[in-house]
HTML snippet that shows the backbone in 3Dmol.js (N, CA, C, O; Angstrom):
<script src="https://3Dmol.org/build/3Dmol-min.js"></script>
<div id="view" style="width:600px;height:400px;position:relative"></div>
<script>
const pdb = `
ATOM      1  N   MET A   1       0.825  -1.180  -0.078  1.00  0.00           N
ATOM      2  CA  MET A   1       0.080   0.291   0.237  1.00  0.00           C
ATOM      3  C   MET A   1       0.689   1.324  -0.133  1.00  0.00           C
ATOM      4  O   MET A   1       1.311   1.761   0.835  1.00  0.00           O
ATOM      5  N   ASP A   2       0.890   2.167  -1.346  1.00  0.00           N
ATOM      6  CA  ASP A   2       1.583   3.446  -1.182  1.00  0.00           C
ATOM      7  C   ASP A   2       0.805   4.621  -0.583  1.00  0.00           C
ATOM      8  O   ASP A   2      -0.343   4.811  -0.984  1.00  0.00           O
ATOM      9  N   PHE A   3       1.245   5.283   0.181  1.00  0.00           N
ATOM     10  CA  PHE A   3       0.759   6.471   0.425  1.00  0.00           C
ATOM     11  C   PHE A   3       1.227   7.578  -0.476  1.00  0.00           C
ATOM     12  O   PHE A   3       2.396   7.502  -0.852  1.00  0.00           O
ATOM     13  N   SER A   4       0.614   8.436  -0.820  1.00  0.00           N
ATOM     14  CA  SER A   4       1.098   9.785  -1.236  1.00  0.00           C
ATOM     15  C   SER A   4       1.317  11.024  -0.371  1.00  0.00           C
ATOM     16  O   SER A   4       0.804  11.115   0.744  1.00  0.00           O
ATOM     17  N   TYR A   5       2.138  12.041  -0.939  1.00  0.00           N
ATOM     18  CA  TYR A   5       2.463  12.915   0.093  1.00  0.00           C
ATOM     19  C   TYR A   5       1.408  13.412   0.597  1.00  0.00           C
ATOM     20  O   TYR A   5       1.455  13.691   1.795  1.00  0.00           O
ATOM     21  N   GLU A   6       0.425  13.614   0.007  1.00  0.00           N
ATOM     22  CA  GLU A   6      -1.127  14.630  -0.311  1.00  0.00           C
ATOM     23  C   GLU A   6      -1.667  13.415   1.210  1.00  0.00           C
ATOM     24  O   GLU A   6      -1.828  13.808   2.366  1.00  0.00           O
ATOM     25  N   GLN A   7      -1.812  12.217   0.812  1.00  0.00           N
ATOM     26  CA  GLN A   7      -2.669  11.426   1.955  1.00  0.00           C
ATOM     27  C   GLN A   7      -1.896  11.470   3.221  1.00  0.00           C
ATOM     28  O   GLN A   7      -2.595  11.345   4.227  1.00  0.00           O
ATOM     29  N   VAL A   8      -0.527  11.629   3.430  1.00  0.00           N
ATOM     30  CA  VAL A   8       0.215  11.427   4.743  1.00  0.00           C
ATOM     31  C   VAL A   8      -0.131  12.831   5.206  1.00  0.00           C
ATOM     32  O   VAL A   8      -0.979  12.927   6.094  1.00  0.00           O
ATOM     33  N   ALA A   9       0.500  14.087   4.643  1.00  0.00           N
ATOM     34  CA  ALA A   9       0.013  15.118   4.860  1.00  0.00           C
ATOM     35  C   ALA A   9      -1.383  15.515   5.538  1.00  0.00           C
ATOM     36  O   ALA A   9      -1.391  16.123   6.609  1.00  0.00           O
ATOM     37  N   ALA A  10      -2.608  15.136   4.854  1.00  0.00           N
ATOM     38  CA  ALA A  10      -3.902  15.231   5.252  1.00  0.00           C
ATOM     39  C   ALA A  10      -4.339  14.072   6.352  1.00  0.00           C
ATOM     40  O   ALA A  10      -5.516  14.124   6.707  1.00  0.00           O
ATOM     41  N   PHE A  11      -3.593  13.133   6.870  1.00  0.00           N
ATOM     42  CA  PHE A  11      -3.588  12.486   8.226  1.00  0.00           C
ATOM     43  C   PHE A  11      -3.174  13.280   9.220  1.00  0.00           C
ATOM     44  O   PHE A  11      -3.687  13.490  10.320  1.00  0.00           O
ATOM     45  N   ALA A  12      -2.100  13.743   8.683  1.00  0.00           N
ATOM     46  CA  ALA A  12      -1.048  14.340   9.838  1.00  0.00           C
ATOM     47  C   ALA A  12      -1.764  15.254  10.542  1.00  0.00           C
ATOM     48  O   ALA A  12      -1.893  15.164  11.763  1.00  0.00           O
ATOM     49  N   GLN A  13      -2.553  16.692   9.469  1.00  0.00           N
ATOM     50  CA  GLN A  13      -2.978  17.561   9.662  1.00  0.00           C
ATOM     51  C   GLN A  13      -4.157  17.185  10.724  1.00  0.00           C
ATOM     52  O   GLN A  13      -4.312  17.855  11.746  1.00  0.00           O
ATOM     53  N   GLN A  14      -4.899  16.170  10.435  1.00  0.00           N
ATOM     54  CA  GLN A  14      -6.415  15.670  10.885  1.00  0.00           C
ATOM     55  C   GLN A  14      -6.121  15.048  12.313  1.00  0.00           C
ATOM     56  O   GLN A  14      -6.874  15.169  13.279  1.00  0.00           O
ATOM     57  N   SER A  15      -4.862  14.335  12.303  1.00  0.00           N
ATOM     58  CA  SER A  15      -4.468  13.582  13.702  1.00  0.00           C
ATOM     59  C   SER A  15      -4.228  14.777  14.398  1.00  0.00           C
ATOM     60  O   SER A  15      -4.851  14.853  15.457  1.00  0.00           O
ATOM     61  N   GLY A  16      -3.548  15.683  14.135  1.00  0.00           N
ATOM     62  CA  GLY A  16      -2.738  16.929  14.887  1.00  0.00           C
ATOM     63  C   GLY A  16      -3.890  17.480  15.402  1.00  0.00           C
ATOM     64  O   GLY A  16      -4.141  17.437  16.606  1.00  0.00           O
ATOM     65  N   LEU A  17      -4.772  18.109  14.404  1.00  0.00           N
ATOM     66  CA  LEU A  17      -6.148  18.837  15.138  1.00  0.00           C
ATOM     67  C   LEU A  17      -6.635  17.723  16.234  1.00  0.00           C
ATOM     68  O   LEU A  17      -6.501  17.999  17.426  1.00  0.00           O
ATOM     69  N   LEU A  18      -7.057  16.783  15.943  1.00  0.00           N
ATOM     70  CA  LEU A  18      -7.761  16.089  16.911  1.00  0.00           C
ATOM     71  C   LEU A  18      -7.075  15.891  18.438  1.00  0.00           C
ATOM     72  O   LEU A  18      -7.677  15.672  19.490  1.00  0.00           O
ATOM     73  N   TYR A  19      -5.648  16.036  18.230  1.00  0.00           N
ATOM     74  CA  TYR A  19      -4.565  15.590  19.598  1.00  0.00           C
ATOM     75  C   TYR A  19      -4.965  16.973  20.123  1.00  0.00           C
ATOM     76  O   TYR A  19      -5.301  17.146  21.295  1.00  0.00           O
ATOM     77  N   PHE A  20      -4.925  17.761  19.385  1.00  0.00           N
ATOM     78  CA  PHE A  20      -4.498  19.306  20.333  1.00  0.00           C
ATOM     79  C   PHE A  20      -6.215  19.718  20.311  1.00  0.00           C
ATOM     80  O   PHE A  20      -6.467  20.771  20.895  1.00  0.00           O
ATOM     81  N   PHE A  21      -6.996  19.237  19.905  1.00  0.00           N
ATOM     82  CA  PHE A  21      -8.307  19.771  20.269  1.00  0.00           C
ATOM     83  C   PHE A  21      -8.623  18.434  21.708  1.00  0.00           C
ATOM     84  O   PHE A  21      -9.375  18.838  22.594  1.00  0.00           O
ATOM     85  N   LEU A  22      -8.213  17.363  21.828  1.00  0.00           N
ATOM     86  CA  LEU A  22      -8.593  16.400  23.034  1.00  0.00           C
ATOM     87  C   LEU A  22      -7.726  17.310  24.153  1.00  0.00           C
ATOM     88  O   LEU A  22      -8.281  17.752  25.158  1.00  0.00           O
ATOM     89  N   ILE A  23      -6.412  17.522  23.888  1.00  0.00           N
ATOM     90  CA  ILE A  23      -5.385  18.208  25.151  1.00  0.00           C
ATOM     91  C   ILE A  23      -6.167  19.561  25.612  1.00  0.00           C
ATOM     92  O   ILE A  23      -6.128  19.794  26.820  1.00  0.00           O
ATOM     93  N   PHE A  24      -6.926  20.544  24.720  1.00  0.00           N
ATOM     94  CA  PHE A  24      -7.503  21.403  25.239  1.00  0.00           C
ATOM     95  C   PHE A  24      -8.707  21.424  25.899  1.00  0.00           C
ATOM     96  O   PHE A  24      -9.095  22.267  26.708  1.00  0.00           O
ATOM     97  N   SER A  25      -9.385  20.244  25.424  1.00  0.00           N
ATOM     98  CA  SER A  25     -10.619  20.018  26.173  1.00  0.00           C
ATOM     99  C   SER A  25     -10.458  19.325  27.437  1.00  0.00           C
ATOM    100  O   SER A  25     -11.278  19.520  28.334  1.00  0.00           O
ATOM    101  N   ALA A  26      -9.354  18.433  27.615  1.00  0.00           N
ATOM    102  CA  ALA A  26      -8.733  18.089  28.976  1.00  0.00           C
ATOM    103  C   ALA A  26      -8.223  19.136  30.025  1.00  0.00           C
ATOM    104  O   ALA A  26      -8.271  18.899  31.232  1.00  0.00           O
ATOM    105  N   ILE A  27      -7.654  20.496  29.421  1.00  0.00           N
ATOM    106  CA  ILE A  27      -7.135  21.484  30.035  1.00  0.00           C
ATOM    107  C   ILE A  27      -8.250  22.174  30.457  1.00  0.00           C
ATOM    108  O   ILE A  27      -8.136  22.770  31.528  1.00  0.00           O
ATOM    109  N   CYS A  28      -9.261  22.235  29.895  1.00  0.00           N
ATOM    110  CA  CYS A  28     -10.102  23.216  30.338  1.00  0.00           C
ATOM    111  C   CYS A  28     -11.280  22.422  31.295  1.00  0.00           C
ATOM    112  O   CYS A  28     -12.031  23.018  32.067  1.00  0.00           O
ATOM    113  N   VAL A  29     -11.272  21.137  31.098  1.00  0.00           N
ATOM    114  CA  VAL A  29     -11.913  20.163  32.208  1.00  0.00           C
ATOM    115  C   VAL A  29     -11.335  20.086  33.552  1.00  0.00           C
ATOM    116  O   VAL A  29     -11.769  19.824  34.674  1.00  0.00           O
ATOM    117  N   TYR A  30     -10.105  20.434  33.003  1.00  0.00           N
ATOM    118  CA  TYR A  30      -9.228  20.337  34.793  1.00  0.00           C
ATOM    119  C   TYR A  30      -9.293  21.551  35.329  1.00  0.00           C
ATOM    120  O   TYR A  30      -9.347  21.626  36.556  1.00  0.00           O
ATOM    121  N   ALA A  31      -9.304  23.033  34.346  1.00  0.00           N
ATOM    122  CA  ALA A  31      -9.444  23.836  35.278  1.00  0.00           C
ATOM    123  C   ALA A  31     -11.152  24.337  35.464  1.00  0.00           C
ATOM    124  O   ALA A  31     -11.473  25.294  36.169  1.00  0.00           O
ATOM    125  N   LEU A  32     -11.669  23.893  35.057  1.00  0.00           N
ATOM    126  CA  LEU A  32     -12.982  24.207  35.335  1.00  0.00           C
ATOM    127  C   LEU A  32     -13.959  23.226  36.669  1.00  0.00           C
ATOM    128  O   LEU A  32     -15.076  23.330  37.176  1.00  0.00           O
ATOM    129  N   TRP A  33     -12.859  22.359  36.806  1.00  0.00           N
ATOM    130  CA  TRP A  33     -13.539  21.128  37.589  1.00  0.00           C
ATOM    131  C   TRP A  33     -14.033  21.823  39.087  1.00  0.00           C
ATOM    132  O   TRP A  33     -13.322  22.642  39.669  1.00  0.00           O
ATOM    133  N   PRO A  34     -14.930  21.514  39.444  1.00  0.00           N
ATOM    134  CA  PRO A  34     -15.370  22.273  40.577  1.00  0.00           C
ATOM    135  C   PRO A  34     -14.303  21.793  41.986  1.00  0.00           C
ATOM    136  O   PRO A  34     -14.056  22.501  42.962  1.00  0.00           O
ATOM    137  N   LYS A  35     -13.882  20.627  41.767  1.00  0.00           N
ATOM    138  CA  LYS A  35     -13.022  20.391  43.000  1.00  0.00           C
ATOM    139  C   LYS A  35     -11.600  21.163  43.073  1.00  0.00           C
ATOM    140  O   LYS A  35     -10.957  21.164  44.122  1.00  0.00           O
ATOM    141  N   ASN A  36     -11.189  21.753  42.024  1.00  0.00           N
ATOM    142  CA  ASN A  36     -10.052  22.201  41.930  1.00  0.00           C
ATOM    143  C   ASN A  36      -9.996  24.045  42.034  1.00  0.00           C
ATOM    144  O   ASN A  36      -9.009  24.752  41.826  1.00  0.00           O
ATOM    145  N   LYS A  37     -11.214  24.431  42.371  1.00  0.00           N
ATOM    146  CA  LYS A  37     -11.710  25.887  43.080  1.00  0.00           C
ATOM    147  C   LYS A  37     -10.867  26.295  43.566  1.00  0.00           C
ATOM    148  O   LYS A  37     -10.013  26.995  43.023  1.00  0.00           O
ATOM    149  N   ALA A  38     -10.909  25.802  45.260  1.00  0.00           N
ATOM    150  CA  ALA A  38     -10.251  26.016  46.066  1.00  0.00           C
ATOM    151  C   ALA A  38      -8.777  26.383  45.867  1.00  0.00           C
ATOM    152  O   ALA A  38      -8.257  27.393  46.342  1.00  0.00           O
ATOM    153  N   LYS A  39      -8.114  25.404  45.068  1.00  0.00           N
ATOM    154  CA  LYS A  39      -7.036  25.321  44.891  1.00  0.00           C
ATOM    155  C   LYS A  39      -6.226  26.437  43.766  1.00  0.00           C
ATOM    156  O   LYS A  39      -5.026  26.707  43.826  1.00  0.00           O
ATOM    157  N   PHE A  40      -7.063  26.914  42.896  1.00  0.00           N
ATOM    158  CA  PHE A  40      -7.300  27.821  41.951  1.00  0.00           C
ATOM    159  C   PHE A  40      -7.537  29.416  42.696  1.00  0.00           C
ATOM    160  O   PHE A  40      -6.831  30.377  42.390  1.00  0.00           O
ATOM    161  N   ASP A  41      -8.347  29.469  43.432  1.00  0.00           N
ATOM    162  CA  ASP A  41      -8.813  30.718  44.049  1.00  0.00           C
ATOM    163  C   ASP A  41      -7.247  30.679  45.457  1.00  0.00           C
ATOM    164  O   ASP A  41      -6.822  31.815  45.664  1.00  0.00           O
ATOM    165  N   HIS A  42      -6.760  29.933  46.008  1.00  0.00           N
ATOM    166  CA  HIS A  42      -5.806  30.201  46.663  1.00  0.00           C
ATOM    167  C   HIS A  42      -4.378  30.882  45.978  1.00  0.00           C
ATOM    168  O   HIS A  42      -3.612  31.775  46.342  1.00  0.00           O
ATOM    169  N   ALA A  43      -4.447  29.944  44.755  1.00  0.00           N
ATOM    170  CA  ALA A  43      -2.862  30.607  43.560  1.00  0.00           C
ATOM    171  C   ALA A  43      -3.387  31.960  43.273  1.00  0.00           C
ATOM    172  O   ALA A  43      -2.495  32.789  43.093  1.00  0.00           O
ATOM    173  N   ALA A  44      -4.565  32.390  43.185  1.00  0.00           N
ATOM    174  CA  ALA A  44      -5.025  33.823  42.493  1.00  0.00           C
ATOM    175  C   ALA A  44      -4.483  34.648  43.734  1.00  0.00           C
ATOM    176  O   ALA A  44      -3.849  35.680  43.513  1.00  0.00           O
ATOM    177  N   GLN A  45      -4.692  34.262  44.917  1.00  0.00           N
ATOM    178  CA  GLN A  45      -4.512  35.121  45.842  1.00  0.00           C
ATOM    179  C   GLN A  45      -2.819  35.531  46.302  1.00  0.00           C
ATOM    180  O   GLN A  45      -2.662  36.646  46.800  1.00  0.00           O
ATOM    181  N   ILE A  46      -1.779  34.769  46.157  1.00  0.00           N
ATOM    182  CA  ILE A  46      -0.547  34.713  46.325  1.00  0.00           C
ATOM    183  C   ILE A  46       0.017  35.756  46.045  1.00  0.00           C
ATOM    184  O   ILE A  46       0.799  36.096  46.933  1.00  0.00           O
ATOM    185  N   PRO A  47      -0.043  36.652  44.913  1.00  0.00           N
ATOM    186  CA  PRO A  47       0.582  37.876  44.441  1.00  0.00           C
ATOM    187  C   PRO A  47      -0.084  39.258  45.481  1.00  0.00           C
ATOM    188  O   PRO A  47       0.550  40.256  45.825  1.00  0.00           O
ATOM    189  N   LEU A  48      -1.299  38.981  45.764  1.00  0.00           N
ATOM    190  CA  LEU A  48      -1.820  40.159  46.910  1.00  0.00           C
ATOM    191  C   LEU A  48      -1.243  39.937  48.142  1.00  0.00           C
ATOM    192  O   LEU A  48      -1.164  40.895  48.911  1.00  0.00           O
ATOM    193  N   GLU A  49      -0.816  38.835  48.484  1.00  0.00           N
ATOM    194  CA  GLU A  49      -0.589  38.724  49.995  1.00  0.00           C
ATOM    195  C   GLU A  49       0.754  39.558  50.665  1.00  0.00           C
ATOM    196  O   GLU A  49       1.736  39.785  49.958  1.00  0.00           O
ATOM    197  N   GLU A  50       0.715  39.864  51.682  1.00  0.00           N
ATOM    198  CA  GLU A  50       1.669  40.344  52.370  1.00  0.00           C
ATOM    199  C   GLU A  50       2.765  39.094  52.598  1.00  0.00           C
ATOM    200  O   GLU A  50       2.510  37.909  52.812  1.00  0.00           O
ATOM    201  N   ASP A  51       4.181  39.810  52.473  1.00  0.00           N
ATOM    202  CA  ASP A  51       5.279  39.050  53.105  1.00  0.00           C
ATOM    203  C   ASP A  51       5.248  38.929  54.472  1.00  0.00           C
ATOM    204  O   ASP A  51       6.135  38.308  55.057  1.00  0.00           O
TER     205      ASP A  51
END
`;
const viewer = $3Dmol.createViewer("view");
viewer.addModel(pdb, "pdb");
viewer.setStyle({}, {cartoon: {color: "spectrum"}});
viewer.zoomTo();
viewer.render();
</script>
């Protein structure tokens, strides 16, 4: 089975798009998960704390 450059390039583009979409979705789910709210709220207040 021979693949042309166009077929390989199209497959790589589609696979890359799917990969980055899944990574982006996982990051969004992690950032918006209710269990992580306290951790992110604390991290957001660190620059405002007095030394």
